N, C-alpha and C positions, 0 to 999 in steps of 0.2 A: 260432282268435277265428273266421275266414271257413266254417267249418265248424260250429262253433257257434250261428253266426247263422242259416247256412241249416237247420239244423236245427229249430232256433226256427220258424224263417218256413215249415216242413212240407215242404221242397227238401232232404230231406238226398240225400247221394250221396257212394260209397265212392272212386269217384276224380279225380283232376284231371289235365287234359293243357294242357302248355303245347307253344307252340309256337315257333319262330322260323326268317324266311328272313332270309339274309343273300343277300348281292350281290356285285359285283366286276367291273369292265372292263378289259379291255386292249386297247393300240392298237398301232397297227403305221400307220404315217401314212395312209391314210384306213381302212382298214379297223380292225374292232373287234371280239372277242367280249366277251360277258357270258354271267358266272357264280351260277348259283345255287347256292344251299345246302338244303333244306328240312330241319329235325328234330325229332320228336315227340318227349316225352315223355309219358307215361302211369305218374302217381306213385298205389299202393295207401295210400289215407291211414290203414287204419288198421293194415298192416304196414309203410310206408314203403317196400315193395319197388318197383323202377324200372324201365322199358321204353325204353329210347330207341333211335329208329331217325333214321337221315337218307340222302339222296337229292338226289344232284344231277345238276343240267344242264348242258350248254354252248350258246349256242347264238349264231354265224358272222354277221355281216354284212360283204357282199363291195362297193368299191366299183365293181370294173373285172370285166370274164369274165375276165382271167388271173389275178386270187388267187380266184375262186371255184374256177376248174376245178384252179390247181394245191391250195388246202385240198382239194377233192376226192380227190386223186390219179392227178389226168387231165384230156383233154384233150376236149373235149367236139366 
């Protein structure tokens, strides 16, 4: 229905792109880590074929110098 409406208004397209961003937090004492995941899904509206790509990133936040050094794998 959406594709038909866009065609009527002179805005035809061939693909739809869906994006999903999820996040989560883990805590240990005063330190915490945020994990993010981005998923992009491209759909060809004529054939129904889909291509899905996912990327993840983690970011740690450390309260003390000791916990920063331990997370980095050594002392500075």
